[in-house]
Steps between C-alpha positions, in 0.01 A plus 500: 500500500428495127728404211421559132733303274527578128651215299497311172496168689226515765482122529838472671381682813215286625682176594710698747227738619271202563749330731591515867533833679396724211189293436393531865575872496277543194222290652507720810501817283833611644629538146329520164691425180343590166685376192433688175591371154653788304392331175138580587580866430682445169312674220601267214307196382765258627561687827858590410691648796854514361685636198850532355722766658563823316863518390526126452641231722385162622189420698165670537378788717172524693279758335405816684125515414369176658701549819371856546145389413509213749637701792282807441189286453553327834649783707360806322695755293612687811588298806711516813550123498868403458556343157808276515682360198687175567827543313870418543565873475306581817614545860588163651221363719572434867321479834515874551315559173243235597441686828465824303250358251281327759400847619307544174139376491529409131782429254506451122769271355590497129680188378739568215566246223714460189785754472312737730233766481463811288694773682191721516352255749796570731486873444128567526321211672707322765593665828763247609721230351608195698745218429535180702871469428781550255395241247244480219183290488266444206234720657378687804251239621731326749623834639138612542420186700808558713384853583149381582633225725758712684260791553205282604707336778522841667122547518354434842325163514655347188750288694388267777762644734428873550872565553617260229593763242694700760740208550563427132843547348557866402206633706739637763790533260650166605473146370274275705632265769509118451179299549457147635203271559434138601672257530758633750765274346542380141794287384697618799431869431334662797310819570681773699427436867392857565198456269381213720556689827170685514683817604349749254726789593811294432348362182431850367855606586640192323286562192611861473863397528450234233344760269805718548737208436316389189477851357867571565599176329262501204391860439733740686382781271163495680658606829566850365127584509372255763330630816753398765477560874796555731473135599506399132814704440673336800401154379616582150838612632529176700413291191753689289768451766424128509556485126832676522622270777384173344 
């Protein structure tokens, strides 16, 4: 899968892209990330990419010309590639959107800065707007890395465990079950006996129940859209009854 990132701060991407799972994915050509400096397409002597907003007010606004020039130079003036603006005004990113976007062979990500971008970029260039949450950052670079990371995990071969992404929190609509590793006891705190039993069927049943318990306790809103079996619904009822009787 290919990512084209358009930013005013290309240097912030490489420390993360050159580390761990994403680095191995790039080395194996499972993903390709091209980072483009929007300033390279600024027409002025000093590569100016921002200006004061019409109508007054504080802050600066990213200019329309260099952003259009950068994206159209890389993607072409007419393209079917999704062009995503990272902005707090976009739809809030989640696992479902990651699963939607991984179906695309190539994505373009525009990182906003300053007070935002000229509105004509929204109206006539981008095809989607995505936020990573209801708060404001100084730019779209961290959100772009989050999208790249979350989407790349869903590509076959990126994770060592072929089923790893399927078990992540939110992949099935539930939070993930608790994890334990060696040693079996630490400061008197042990590992649940069932995880040491070797009975994989019982372990899977326990893990599913723990996912239900954790989701009900921490994020009950997720249960409204989670994919629940008849067995899940029975377990959920039992867990709820336990809470009422405790």
